[in-house]
Kinemage of the C-alpha trace (Angstrom):
@kinemage 1
@onewidth
@group {chain A} dominant
@subgroup {mainchain}
@vectorlist {calphas} color= white
{ca met a 1} P -0.280 0.059 -0.210
{ca lys a 2} L 3.020 2.373 0.663
{ca arg a 3} L 4.544 1.502 -2.155
{ca ala a 4} L 1.724 2.421 -4.555
{ca leu a 5} L 1.071 5.457 -2.775
{ca arg a 6} L 4.250 6.445 -3.294
{ca ile a 7} L 4.174 5.658 -7.004
{ca val a 8} L 0.976 7.787 -7.221
{ca val a 9} L 2.487 10.816 -5.146
{ca leu a 10} L 5.512 10.738 -7.836
{ca ala a 11} L 3.528 10.447 -10.741
{ca leu a 12} L 1.642 13.277 -9.903
{ca ala a 13} L 4.632 15.204 -8.879
{ca ala a 14} L 5.928 14.688 -12.264
{ca leu a 15} L 3.162 15.365 -14.340
{ca phe a 16} L 3.200 18.805 -12.701
{ca val a 17} L 6.418 19.321 -13.171
{ca leu a 18} L 6.065 18.284 -16.852
{ca val a 19} L 2.784 20.716 -17.303
{ca phe a 20} L 4.567 23.667 -15.550
{ca thr a 21} L 7.377 23.351 -18.047
{ca ala a 22} L 5.115 23.442 -21.341
{ca asp a 23} L 3.316 26.015 -20.097
{ca tyr a 24} L 6.651 28.138 -19.169
{ca leu a 25} L 8.098 26.947 -22.494
{ca ser a 26} L 4.878 28.102 -24.647
{ca val a 27} L 5.282 31.200 -22.971
{ca arg a 28} L 8.830 31.848 -23.395
{ca phe a 29} L 8.660 31.121 -27.214
{ca gly a 30} L 4.805 32.292 -28.019
{ca ile a 31} L 4.145 28.526 -29.198
{ca pro a 32} L 1.662 27.872 -30.837
{ca asn a 33} L 2.250 30.337 -33.760
{ca his a 34} L 3.645 33.271 -32.213
{ca arg a 35} L 1.127 34.113 -30.102
{ca ala a 36} L 0.877 37.123 -27.756
{ca gln a 37} L 2.452 36.260 -24.591
{ca phe a 38} L 0.995 38.996 -22.420
{ca asp a 39} L -2.143 40.903 -22.438
{ca tyr a 40} L -3.910 43.842 -20.641
{ca phe a 41} L -7.183 43.837 -18.472
{ca asp a 42} L -8.521 47.030 -16.450
{ca val a 43} L -8.846 46.242 -12.867
{ca arg a 44} L -10.551 48.329 -10.251
{ca his a 45} L -9.251 48.421 -7.051
{ca phe a 46} L -11.341 49.534 -3.772
{ca tyr a 47} L -10.147 50.027 -0.287
{ca ala a 48} L -12.207 48.917 2.705
{ca val a 49} L -11.015 50.528 5.654
{ca lys a 50} L -12.116 49.793 9.188
{ca leu a 51} L -12.714 52.434 11.591
{ca lys a 52} L -12.255 52.779 15.223
{ca asn a 53} L -16.234 52.989 15.658
{ca arg a 54} L -16.561 49.626 13.813
{ca lys a 55} L -17.691 51.066 10.933
{ca thr a 56} L -16.189 50.401 7.385
{ca ser a 57} L -15.379 53.111 4.910
{ca tyr a 58} L -14.862 52.254 1.176
{ca met a 59} L -12.831 54.313 -1.036
{ca tyr a 60} L -12.695 53.394 -4.916
{ca asp a 61} L -9.786 54.312 -7.449
{ca lys a 62} L -9.651 54.474 -10.950
{ca pro a 63} L -9.297 51.152 -12.845
{ca gln a 64} L -5.901 50.573 -13.758
{ca ser a 65} L -4.503 48.410 -16.837
{ca met a 66} L -2.845 45.545 -15.320
{ca glu a 67} L -0.510 42.865 -17.405
{ca cys a 68} L -1.365 38.992 -17.446
{ca val a 69} L 0.180 36.318 -18.921
{ca asn a 70} L -1.415 33.934 -21.258
{ca ala a 71} L -0.766 30.693 -19.418
{ca leu a 72} L -2.056 28.700 -17.234
{ca phe a 73} L 0.453 29.280 -14.261
{ca pro a 74} L 1.583 32.375 -13.023
{ca his a 75} L 4.881 33.409 -14.729
{ca tyr a 76} L 7.015 36.426 -14.839
{ca gly a 77} L 5.207 37.752 -11.727
{ca asp a 78} L 1.950 38.141 -13.763
{ca thr a 79} L -1.151 36.585 -13.166
{ca pro a 80} L -2.758 34.424 -15.714
{ca cys a 81} L -5.360 36.012 -18.271
{ca trp a 82} L -7.794 33.357 -17.522
{ca tyr a 83} L -7.975 34.474 -13.698
{ca met a 84} L -7.703 37.737 -14.506
{ca lys a 85} L -10.597 38.087 -16.769
{ca arg a 86} L -13.002 36.678 -13.901
{ca his a 87} L -11.453 38.767 -11.259
{ca thr a 88} L -11.387 42.322 -12.305
{ca val a 89} L -12.421 44.021 -9.365
{ca ile a 90} L -9.867 43.695 -6.530
{ca gln a 91} L -10.459 44.370 -2.658
{ca val a 92} L -7.704 45.536 -0.622
{ca asn a 93} L -8.676 45.502 3.014
{ca leu a 94} L -7.176 47.929 5.590
{ca asp a 95} L -7.322 47.812 9.555
{ca ser a 96} L -7.202 51.300 11.437
{ca gly a 97} L -5.894 49.198 14.156
{ca pro a 98} L -7.525 47.825 17.578
{ca phe a 99} L -10.197 49.371 19.195
{ca gly a 100} L -11.503 49.479 22.448
{ca pro a 101} L -10.559 51.606 25.894
{ca trp a 102} L -7.891 49.226 26.761
{ca ile a 103} L -5.927 49.792 23.993
{ca asp a 104} L -3.089 52.383 24.867
{ca thr a 105} L -2.707 54.137 21.115
{ca pro a 106} L 0.625 56.106 21.114
């Protein structure tokens, strides 16, 4: 049983390495047919700031053009385009710190 489990785990690891390498090479060399490696999407950021009175303030930013990579996995520090298409709004949670009379703030 342990041997079979070990073979399955090694096979899955080898398959992941093979798929990731093929994905990287397709981005690096533009395979197939010199396709575009990168694309751009407009992404809107908004900030959710937790205030000390236990309310949340929302601040919206202008849409920004962000670069994505046409691949299955992230490469070169860019998000894959298939993920970026589905997540065009990014929420950034900011906390103003702990609240309450027992917390001494400088």
